[in-house]
N, C-alpha and C positions, 0 to 999 in steps of 0.2 A: 504494500500500500504506500502511496505517496504521503509524505509528511505534510500536515497543514501549515499555513503561515505561522510566523512567530506568535506565540501567545503572550498576553500580558502587555502588549504595546499600548501605551497611553500617550495622548498628545500633550505637548507642553502647553501652558496657558496661552502662549502666542499662537497656537495652532500650527507651529512649524514642524518639528520632528522630535520624537522622543529619543533620549540618549540610548536606550536599548536598541532602537532601530539603527541609529548611527553606528553603534559598535558592531551590530550584525552585518551591516553593509561593508564596513571597513575590514572586518574579519572574514569576509566571504562566506557568511553563514545565514544570510537572509534568503529565505526560500521563496519569497514572493515580493520582490521589489516593486512590482506594479501596484501593490497596495499602499506604498508610501511615496514612491518617486513619481514625477510627472505632475499633472494638474489635478487638484482634489478640492472638493467643497470643504469649507471651514467656516462654520457659522453662517453668516449672510453673504459671505464672499468666497473667494477661491485663493488657494495658495499653490505655489510651484516649488518643487523640491528637486534637486539634481545632485549628481556626483560627477564633478569635473576636476580630476587630478591636475594640478599645475596651475589652476586658475586662482587669481588673487581677488578679482572683482567679477561679478556676474550681473548682467542686466537681462531681464526677460523681455521678449518681443513677440509680436504676432508673426505668423509665417511671412507676412508681407513686409515686415521690418518695423512696425510701429511699436515703440517702447510701451510696455505695460507694467513695469515694476522693477525695482532694484532688490536683488536678493542679498540676504545676510549670510556671511560665512559662519556656519555652525561648527566646522572642524577644519583645521588647516590642511588636512589631507585632501580637501576639495568638496566637502558637503556644504551646500547652499540651500536656503529656503527663504521665501518671502511672499507677501500678498501680491496678487496680480489683478489688474483691472480688466477682467473678462466677465461676460455675462453667462457663460456656459462652459462646460468642459470642452476643450478644443486643443488641437496640436499647437505647440509653440516652439520657439527657438530661443537660444541664449547667445548673448554677446559676451564672451569671456575675455579677460585681460590679465596680463602679468607684465613683468619687466621686459619680457621679450616682444610684446606686441599684443595684438588683438585677433581673435578668431571667432567664428560662428559655429555653433553646435545645435543641430535640430534634436529636440528631445524625443527619443524613441518611446519613452514611457507616457508621452501625451497622445500617442496614436492608438487607435483602437485595434482589435484583432482583425486579421485578414480571413482566416478560415471561418466558415459559417456552420450553422446547425446541420445543413444538408451534407456538408463534408463529414461532420461528426457521425451522422447517421450511416452513411455509406461506408465509412472507415470501420465503424463498429461492426457493421454487417459483413464486412469483408468483400464488398462488391464494388468498391471504388475503382474505376478503370482509368482514372486520370491522375493518379497519385504523382506521376512524374511532373505534372504541372503545379502541384501543390506542395510537395515535400522537397527538402533540400533548400537551395538558394536560388531565388528568381528575381530578376529585376522587375520593378513595378513602380508606378506613380500613385502615391496615396495622398489625398488632399492637396494635389498639385505639386508634391515634392517627390523627386526621384530618389530611389534607394533600392535596397534588396530586402526581400522577405525571406526569413529563415524558418524552417520547420523541421523537427526531428522527433522520432518516436523513442521515448525513454520513460516508460510508465512507472518504473520503480525508483527513479532518481529523486533525490531531495532538491537538487538544483541543477539546471543546465544553462550554460552561458555560451554565447558565440565569442570566440577569441580569434584574433588575427593580427596582421601587421597594421591594421587600422586602429587598434586599441591597445597596442603594446602587449598583446596576449594576456591581458588582465581580465580574469574571469569575474571581477567585481563590477565591471562597467556595463556589460550588456547581458545581464541575466534575463532569461526568457520567461514568457507567460505559459503556465501550464493549463491545458484544456483537459480537465479532469475526466471527462467522459471517454476520452480516447487515449490518454497518456502521451499526447503530442504536445511538445513545447514549441512556441512560435514567438517571433519578434520581427518587427519592421525596423530596419536601420536606415534612417535617412542619410543621403549623401554618399553611401557606399557605391562604388562603381565596379565595373568588370576588371578582373586582373588582380584581385586581392587574395592572398592566402588566408585560409581560415580553418578552424577545427571547432569541435564542441568540448568544453570543459564540463565534466559531469561529476557531481557529488553523489555518491552512492547512498543507499538506504540507511547505512550506519554512519554517515557523515564523512566517509573517506573520499578523498579526491582521486578519481581514476586517471589513468593515462589519457592524454588528449586523444579524442576520437575524430577520425576523418568522417566526412558526411556520407552516410550510406547512399544518398541520392545525388551525390556530387556529379555534375556533368562535365567537370574538367578537374584535373589533378596536377600536382607538381611532378616534375621529372625526378625519378629516383636518383639518389637515395633519399631525397626529401619526399614527404608523404602527406603534405597538407592538401586539402581541397582548394579549388580556385573558384572565385565568383566568375560567372560567364553569362553572356546574354543568350538569346535564342539562336539556333543555328541559322546563320546568314547564308543561305544557298538559294540560288535561282534554279529550281529543278527543271530539267529538260528531258524528262523520261516518261512522258505520258504514254507514248506508243509502247514502250517496253513494259510498263506496268499493266497497260490494258491487255497486251498479248497474254501475259501469264495469268491475269485475272479471269480471262475467258477460256483458257486452255485446260485440258486435262493433263496434268504434269506426268501422269503415268505413260502417256502416249506421245510425249515430247522427247526429243534427244536431249539427254543430260549427261555431259561429260565434264567432270569437276577437276580442277587443278588445285590441289591442296598446297597452301603456301604458309610458311612462317615468315611474316613480314620483316623480321629483323635480320634474316640471314639469306633471303633469296639473292639479293645483291647487297654489298656494302660499299661505302666510300673507301678509297685507298688507305685511309688512316684507320679503318675498322669501324667508323661511326655509322649510325643508321641513316638510311635514306629517309627523306621526308615523304609524306603522302603524295605531294605533287611530283617528286622525283620518281616515286614508285609508279604513279600514273603514267609518266612519260615513258617508262621502260616496260612495266609489267603488262599494261593494257594492250599495247601493240603486239607484244610477244604472245599473249593468250589469244588475241584475234588471229594472228598468223597461224598459231598452232591449232586453232579450231575448237578450243575448249568453250563450253557454254557458260560455265560458272567458275568463279574463284572462291575457294573456301579458305578463310584465314583461321589458323590457330588463334586462340583467344587474344583479342586486342583490348579487352576491358582491362583497366589499370591493375597492375600487379607489381609487387615489390622486388621480385627475384628473377633475374633473367633466365637461369636454367630451369625454372618451372614452366617455361614456354607459354605462360599465361594461364595455366590451369589452376593456379592458386591466386584467385583474383581478390583484390581488396576494394575495387571500385567498379561495381557491376554496371553502373550507368555512365562511366567515363571512358572514352577512348584513350588508350595510354598516351602519355605525353612523349613517349620515345620517338614518335614520328610526327610530332607537331600538334597543332590545335585541333579541336573537334571539327572545325569547318574544313580542314584539310581532308579528313576522312569522308566528309559529305561530298566534297569535290571529286574525290576518287570514285565513290559510288556513282555519282552522276556521270562521270566520264565512262565508266563501265557500261552503264545503261544506254548511253548514246550510241554505242557500237554493239548493243545486244548481249552483253555479258552480264550475268547475274552475280551477286555477291552474297555469300553465305558466311555467317559468323559461327564459329565454334563457341558454344554457350555452356556455361558451367553452373547449373543450379543445384548440383548435388552436394557440394561441400564448400567450405571457405577456410582460409588459413587463420591461424590464431595470433597473427601479428598484433602488437599492443594497440595500434591505431585502427584496427579493423573492427569487425562485427563481434568478435568474441567477448562475452560478458559485457555487452555494450553499456548497460546502465548499472553494472555491478552484479547483475544476475544473468542467468542463462536466458537470453531474450530471443535471439535468432536460432539458437541451438537448443538441444535437450540438456537438462541438468544431469541426467543419468548418462555416464560415459558409454554404457552399453548401447545407448541409442544415439548419443550426440557426438561421439568421437570416432573418426575413421582410422583404423589401425594401419592401413596401407600407406596413407599419405600424411599421417599426423595432422589431420585437419578436423574441423568441426562440421557436423552434419546438420543441415537445416531442419528445423522442427516443422515438418510439413503439416502437422496437425493444428498449427496455430494460424488463425485467419489472417493476422497481420503479416506473417511471414509469406503466406501464399500470395497475398496481395502485392507484397514487395517484389516477388519473383515474376508473377504474371504481368504486372505492370512493366517490369523490365523487358520482357519479351515484346510487349506492345510498343514500348518506347523505341526499341531499335527498328522495328518495322515502320513506325510512323515517322520518327524524326530523321532517320537515316535511310529510309526507303530500302531496307535490306530485303533481299529476296528469300532468305532462308535462315533457319537456325539448326545447326547440327548439335543435338543435345548430348553432352558428354556423360559417360559413366551411368547410363540409365540402369544397367543391371545392379549397380551398387545402391541405387535408390529403391529398387523394387523388392529387394530381399533383406529382411531384418538380420539374417545371419550371414550376410555377404562378408567373406574373409574373416569370419569369427568362429571360434571353437565352441563346443558345448558349454553352456553356462555363461557365455560372454554376450548373449543377446537376449532381448525381451520379446516373447511371442506376442502376436496381435490378440485381439479380444476373443478370437476363436481358437487360439492355441497354435496358429500357423506361423510360417516364416514370411508371409507376404506383408509388405509395408503398405497397408491399405490407404494410409494418409498420402503416401507418395503417389499411389495410383490415382487417387482423386485429384491431386495436384496436376499430374501430367494430363489427365483428361480435361480438367478445367483450363489449363494453359492452352492446349491444342484447340479446344472449342472456341475460346475467346480470340486466339490469334487468327484462326481461319475465318471466323465471323467478321472480324474487323479488317482483315487483309487477305481476301480470297486468293490472291496470286502467290502467296508465300508457300515455302516448303519447310516442313519440320521433319528432321531426320534423326532417328534414334541410333546411338551407338549402344546396341544391346546384344550381348553375346550368349544369351541363354535361349531356352526354348519357350520363353513366356509367350503365350498365344496372343494373336491379334494385336500385335504392336502397331501395325499400320492399318488396322481396321477402324472404321468410324466409332466414335464414342457411343452413338445410339445403337450400335450393333455389339456393344460390349467390349470394344477395343480401346486402346490407349489414345487413339486419335491421331497418331503421327502420319505424315504423308508417306515416309519411306523408313526403311530400317537397313543399317549396314549388314551385309552378309558376311559375318566373320568366319562362318564355316567354309565358304568358298575360298577366302583368303588363306585360311589355315591348311585346308586339304590340298589345294593346288600348289602352294609353295612347298609343302611337304613332299609332294610327288616330284616336283622339279628339282628338289635337292638330291634326288636319287640318281645314280648312274643309269643311263638309258637301258642297259642290259637287265637291270632289276625292275624296271617300271612295269613290266607285264605282271608282276606279282602284286602290284598296288594299283591296278587299273581302276578299282572302285573309288579311289581318291578323286578321280576326275568325273565319275558318273554319278556318285552318290548325291551330289548337290541338286541334281535334277529331280530327285524325289520330293524336295521341298521348295524348289525354286519359285513356285507360284503361290505359296502359302502366305507370303508377305510381298509388299512392294519393295524390292531389294535394290540397294546400291552395292556394287562390287568394289570394295575398298582395297587399294594397295597404298596404305597410309603411312604416316610418319612413324607410327609405332613399330613398323616392320623393318626400319632402316636405322635404328639408333641403339645405343648401349650394348655393343657387342653382337648385335644381330646381323650386321653387315648389310650392304646395299643389295638391291635386287639382283644386279649383275653378279655380285659376289656370291649370292646364294646358288647360282646356276652351277652345274657340274661340267667337267671337261676342261679342255684347253680354252684359250681365249676365243678362238673361232666358235667353238661349241657353246661357250657361255653366251656370246652374243646371239647365236642362232637360237638357242633355247629361249632367251628372253624375247626375241622377236616373235617366235612361234607362240609364246605365252601371251604376249600382247594381242596378237591376232585372234587367239582362242578366246581371250577375255572380251574383246570388242565384238566378237560374234556371238557371245554367250548372252542369254537373256538377263537383263538387269542394267541399271544405270552405272556409269563408270566414274571412278575416282582414282587419281594418280598423284602421289606426292612429288613435289618439286625435285628436280635433279634426276628422277628416275626416267624422265622422258628422253634423256640423252645418256643413260646408263652410267651415272657417276659411280666410280669405284669406291670412294670413301663412304663410310656410313655418315649420316647427317649429324652435324653439331651446330647448335645455335650460336656458337662463338665465331664461326667463319662463314664466308660467302660460299655459294655453290662453286664447283670447279668448272667455270665456264670455258676455260682454256681447252677442255677436252673436245670441244666442238671443232677444233682444228684437225682432229683425227677422223679419218673416214668412217670407222666403225661407230663412233659416237655420233657423228653428224648423220650417219645412216639411220641410227635408232631414232633420232629426233624427227627425221623426215617420215619415218614409218608411223610414229605416233601422230604426227600432223595429218598424214593421209588416212590413218584409221579414224581419226576424229571426223575428217571430211567425208569419208565414205559412210560412217555411222550417221552423220547428220543429213546427208543428201538422200540416203536410202531409207525411206520410211519402214521398209521391211525389217530393218535392223533395230528399230526403236519403237515402233508404234504398238507392238505387243510385248514389250519387255517384261510386263508384269502379269501376263495372261497366258495360260497354257496353250491356247489355240494358235499361238505364234511360234510354237516350237514343235519339231518332230524329229525323232532320232532317225538317222539313216544308217549309221554304223555305231553301235554302242558296245560291242563285245569282242572286238579284234584285239585281244590281249597280246597275242604273239607279236604283232607288229606295232602295238601302242598307237593305233590309229583311231581317231574319233571323227565322226561326221554327223552333221545334223542339218535340218532345214529350218530357216527362219521364214515366217509367213506373216502377211498382213492383208486385210481386205483391199481388193482392187490394186494390189501391188505385185510386182514380179517376185517370185520366191528366190531366195539366195541360199546356196549350200555352203556350209563352212566345213572344211576338211583340214585336220591337223595330223601331222606325222611327228610324234615325239621321240623318234629315234634318228640317229645320224645316217640311216640307211637310205640310199636313193632308190626309189621304187618306181619301176615302169610298169605299164599295163595293169594298174591297180583298179579294180572294179568298184565303182561307187553307185549305188542305186539312186535314181532321181525320179521325181514324180511325173515329169513331162518329157516327151521326146523333143529333140531339137538341139539347137546350138546354145551352149551356156558359156557366157563370156567370163574370162578370168579377170575380175575387177580388182583383185588385190592378191599379191603373193609376197609373203614376208621374206622369201629367199631371193627377191629381185636384187640385182647388182646395185641399184641406187640406194638400197638399204644396207649394203655391206654383205649381201648374200652371195651364193655361188651362181646365181642366174639361171638355175634350172626351173623349168615350167612347162607350160602347155601351148606355147606359141600364141597365147591370147584367148584361146577358146578350146572347149571340148565338145564332143557330139554325144548326145544321149540317144540310144537306140533301143527299140523293143526287141527282146530276144525271143527265141522259140518258145520258151516257157512263159511268155507273156510279161516277163520282168523287164522294166526299163532301167538301163544303167549306162554309165559312161566309163570308158577305159581311160584313165588319166595317169599322168606322171606326178608322183609325190616327191617334191624336193626334200632333202634331209632337214630335219628339225625345222619344219616350216608349217605355216597355215595358209590355206588358199580360201578365197571367197569367189564363188561362181554364181553368176546371175543369169537367169533364163533370158535369152535374147529373142524376145518375141515382139 
């Protein structure tokens, strides 16, 4: 419970200020300064009281500058009070003087509250969907005076103050007003402009002063190692993406080509001195690169503010703030706008599962477990040494749901890839027996997290129908990408972690042994259409001793490149949307590190440049040919042609779509060159070879079928083509009709 205002306060006969109140203000233990500071009725008139450290004389004025009284110094530390000639309670200002000169201070305690009863109602109900316009720090004009309104949730605090470089970080000067119904503290500070550093000074329930806290709703932050929040105005961006947003709002994303380039913004490229590129510099380089490469989307590892570079952004302390590493928030908005102008979507890796316990962050925010659980069996994540959000608390759900809506609305983001969904869904995730608390039914399902994910998806899709939400979920939880009304979690897509694991395991084996593990490549088709899948070759597979994708391949260098080319062809022909982590498109040898740029010099070598050309052409073919993407998530778009040729490690299937020419995908995962190999096909006639990963332009041996094969009906009525299978290669054949 929040402590009431100081008891026993009595007015001096003059109606100025009691000594107990003066002492409480100066000793930073007055829990409700709005009750004594500002303008107050006293008898038949009004008095003004203020705390202005450094002032020797103070005159009260109206906001227009008319003098209305001279205040008496009640304490040399800066306490003043006196009668003022006003007819009603109203905002005023002070003209303060000392030996150094004169200055004007607008009295924040003479302004009324900004939040209203409807805000209180919706906040208490947990249904407020515009919190990002109410909480945190926002510029506004109140009674004709410009300033910033601050609001923060700290229901168990005794006192909350805004401190910053505008008040010498003195928590006595700008103590906030408590709205008891919601536990939100607010204050309007006149004269504050954009660009100030600030935090909240919070006194806990037992009177202890907590470490200064950054603003949970801060929309801009200081560059690490500093960690204060920054006052900032609305995003100043002239958006030019109406056509882009309209396209995705009207399209069925399951039937659109989606090929995602996963990027760590801090290490895709760097300056020569190792410093980060700005958003504008990234726009100049990354957008043209992705346009040329044919990717439809860029997915950034988390760019919400985080204190520690090696966390890659997954331990965020500023969920509403684009990290200062790459410049101001407007820079990110310009980047997104630039992407949209050329038809590229932007997806944010989003982390609502957990948060770090840095002193300035959300942990024990008001001295109690506010955003997290009190019980470490529920509130502490053993894998990452982080705190787990309390999904059962309405205010926490509102904080997170509003954050998803914020990125979609303010930055026009095209999607959210939700990190660590499995850790949210299971109460016993990474926990031993006795280290977790069952749900009310005795099970291990985190029902509160389920409700949160369903609510988040429902609100995001309702407000922004063109958005994509993508779950990183590695278990067999059912209906992750099914609608909420059908009992699903409501995501648009789910990462297919099984595909990634099984196929990379297969390709790590010597070709001579692959026939014994044929099922690694076929098993995924048993469940390929149970969800709307994205096939991810992500950053997690190329870090921390795992090696890059090219390094995972077996054989000598030629075979490694051939294996990877064949694998990419296999994946781009396989049902599901595509995701590739940066650097893997040109087969970087080193595993990825956030400390250095990608090895762009490798493009000087033919095999690496050939790999890049292949990925570019795979994207182009995938996008141009609706057959390869229009039924990515539906079983009627796939048909096995050859599923059981274990001896030769050959796979072949047909991709189909209504009113489109069928495309056959054939992969030979051995280094054996095979001539006169029979492939069943559904239609007689000429089938053009529209892609061959063994082509010389990609660094291959140049083996192929001269541009086409002929499918003929045999005596047994079976239609088949006799083709040449290049070694370690994938072919795509399209009916030429």
